[in-house]
N, C-alpha and C positions, 0 to 999 in steps of 0.2 A: 415377384408378383404372382398372385394365386392363378391357377389354372382353371378355366372353365370348360364344361363340355362341349360348348360349340366350337372350341378350338381343336376338338379331335378328329382324327381321321383314322378309318379302319379299312383295310384293304387286304385281299387274300390271294395266293398264288398256290396251285396244285403242284406238289411235290413229286419227283420221280423216284425219290429214295426217302423212306421215312427218316425225318429230322435233319435233312440236308436242306438249308434254306435256299429259297428261289426268289425271284423277282415277284412282286404283289401289284396286280393291277384290277383285280376282278372286286366289284361292289356287290352287296345283297340287296340293298334297299334303303330305307331310311332307318337308320341306327337310332334307337332309343337309349339303350345303355350298354357299357361295357364293364364287367366285373372280372378282375383278376385275382389269383391266389398263388402265391410262391410260398411253399411250406417245406420244412425240414424236420426229419424225427429227432429234435433236440432232446437231450436227457440230462438228468442230474444223476450223479454217482455217489452213493452212500455206503458208509460201512460202520461197524460197530464201533462205538466209543465216542461218538460225537453226532449232534443232531444236524448241522448243517452239511450241505454236500461237500464231499471232498473235491470234486471236480465236475465240470459240465462239458458237454461234447456235443457235436452235430450229428446229423444222420443223413438219410436217404433223401434225394431232391424230389419233390412232387409239385408239378404246375398244373393249373387248371384255368380254362377261359369260360366265361359265360357272356353271350352276346344275345340282346333282346332287339329286335326289328320289325319293322313292317315290310314285308317283301315287295319289291317293285318288278322283280323278274324270277324266273324259276329256277336259278342256279342252286338255291339253297336246297332244293329237293334232292339234286344230285349229290351235292356236297355233304349233306348232313342225314338224309334218310335212304336213299336208294342205292347210291354208291357206284352205279355202273356208268358206263358211256352213254349219255344222252343222244338220241337221234333228233335230227331237225328238219323242219321244212320252211324255208322262207315263203310265206303266203304273198308278201307285197315287198315294196321297197322299205317298209316300216315294220311290218308285223311277222313274228316268227311262231310257229307250233313247235314246242319241245315235247317229245315223248320220253318218258322216264324208262331207265332200263335198271333192273335190280342186279346186284352183285354181292356175293358173300362177304366179300372184303371191302370195308371203308377205305377211302383215300385219305391221304393225310396232306395238310396244308401249312404253308407259312403265313402267318397273320401279322400284318403291320399295323401296330397300334401306336398312334404317334399324336402329338399335341403341337399345333402351330403357336410359336412364341414370338415370332417377328424377327428374331435373330437367330440365337442358339435354341433349336427346338429340342423337344423330349421325345426320344424315340425307342420304342420297344418291339423287337422282332422276336415273335414266337415261332418256334420251329417244331415240327410233328405233331401239329394239332389234329386230333381224330375225334369226330363227334361221338359222345357217349349217349347223350339224351337229346331228343329234339321234340319241341311240343308246338303244333300248328294249331291256332285257334280263331274262332271269329265270334263276335259277340253283336246282337243286332243293333245296338247303338254305338259300336266301335269299328275296328277295321281288322282286316286279315294281319294276324301277328304270329311271330315265331320267337322261340326262345331255344337256344343251343347251348349246351354245355359239353366240354370235352377235357381230354388230357393232352399235354403236351411234352415234348422231350425236353427243350431248353429254352432259355430266355437271354437274348443279347440286348442289354439295355445301355451300350456304350454309344449308340448312333446319336446324331444330333441334327438329323434332317427329317421333316415331316413330308411325305410324298403329297401332291397335290390332290385334293378330294375330286372325285368325279362331279361334274354338274348334273344335278338331277332334277327334272321337272316332272316326273312321273308321279301320279297319285296312287296311293293303295287302293286295293279293292274294298269297298265299304261294307260294313256288316249287312245293312239292308239289301245288298246285292248278293247276299249268299243263299245257300239252299242246302237241303239235305234230303236224300232219297233213300228210303229203305223199303224196297219192294213197291215203290211208288213215292211221289213227292210228299213230304211231310210238312204239314201246315203248323203255324205257330211256333216255329223254332226260335228260341231265345238266343241259343249259343250252342255251338259244338267245338270239339277239340279232338285232336288225334297225337297219340305220344308214341315215337319210336324209341326203344333203347337198344343201342348196339353192344352194350356192355364193354367198351373200350377200357383197355388197361395198358399199363406199362409194367415192365419187368427189369429189375436191377440185378447186377452181377457184382461179385467181389471185385474190388479194386477200383472202384468208381462211385461217386454219389450220383452221377447224373443217369437217367434210364438208359438202358441198353437196347431195349426194343419196345415196340408198342403195336397194338392192333386190336381190331374188333373181334367180337365174339358172336354169340347167338342173338338173334334179332327177336324183340319183343315188341308187338304192337296192340294198342288199345285205343278206344275211341270212347267219348262220352257226348252227352247232349242234354240240354234243357229244353222242355217242350210243353206248351200250353196244353193242359189236359182237356181232351175232347173226345177220348176213346180208351178201350181198355186193352188196346193192342200191345202195349209194352210189357204189362204184367204177364199176359198170356205167351210173350215172347219168351220168358224165362220159365214159366211153369210148363208150357208145352201146348196148351189148349185154353180157350176161354172158359171151358167148363170144368177145368181142374187140371192137376199135375198128371202128366203121362209117364207111363213106364219107359218109352223110349225118349231118347234126348230130343230137344227142339230141332227143327230144320234150320239149316244154314240160311243166313240172309247175306245179301250184297249190300254194302253201305257205300253211298257216293256222297262225298264232302264237295261242294262247289262254291263257286263265286265268279261272278261276271260283272265288269264295269258297264255293260250295256252298249258299248261301241262296236260297230261293226268290223268284222275282220278286215284288215287291210287299211283301216282308219284310225287305228290305235286302240284296238281291243286288248285288253287285260283280264285274263280269266284263269281259272283253276278248276281242274276236276280230278278228284282223287278217289280212286275205288279200292274198297277192302273186299276181298272174297272170303269165303268160308266164316262169315260173321257168325258170332254167337254172343247173346247178351249175357252179361255177368250179374247184372243187378237192375231192378227197377224199382224206385221209390217215389213217393207223392208227398206233398204237403199242402194241407188245406188250412189257410189262415183267414180270420174274420174279415179282414179288410183288403184282401188282395185276390188276384187270379190264381187259380190251383196250377200247380207245375209239377210235371213229372220229370225226373231225373233218371236217365238210362245210361248205363256203360256196358262194354263188351269188348270182345278181342276179335282180330281177323288177320288177314295176311295181305300186304300190298299187292296192289293189281294195276290194271290199267290206268295210268295217270298221265295228264297233259298240262302244260302251262303255255299259255299265250302271252307274249310280251313284245317289247321292241328291241331285243338284244338278237340282232341277226346272226345265223349260223357262223359267220367268219369272226364274230366278236365274242362267241362264247366263252 
């Protein structure tokens, strides 16, 4: 019988040692898609005297996972962007404020990807998952969304039991509940996005096809936004001044990406406030069409700064 997406389960567990699988019980939110890749450096071996390959052979094992989801809690910020040990304040019996903490090294995870088949399930356990690239985005007519891609050490596909998925009744933060602040609240925001790249890699060694070690490297952080054009602020942010280009580089800006479901703290608030310090615009572009509103696209870079997420995952359950 064919397998359907609604039969899938995805849970994570933080590893103590890279690539050593652990129990998985943590969920991210509303999973939209799971993409997997198992690859090896297979080759054909040729020699003079004949056209067809004399032999074929396998090579180094490389595994990747990509997960697209709508976050309903703040775990993803720790797991895939900040990497440090989050601090928590239980604001009530239901709501908790999580403050993210940056770390140079990203943690690794065991990922349980399984499919409930009613008897013998299909179970895949990915060990040593480290986030390589993570994009958080919000569109005015969409929802807060996240896409993360990363490398893994190994895959155990011999299991036959899908873990029970969590019961979820939390709604994601809607796009119209979002906001953007750059030296003040920005109006007519159509969308914003933030991408962090941790440049995660694995390394192999002679004697084994399976990666011997893995880890993250330098952090690159970039942002972008589409804004209804109603001021020349954005071009001047790149050139240095409204009157023209300046010899000195433009002043830094602080960029805050936000979303709030509008529910009071203690009664089911779900919100995010993610700040970038040392922001510099990279580009400002504008398109004026005959039959639509004029839009300004901006992009830039910055460094991760004060970030909080309020959800219904209390400290003891984090």
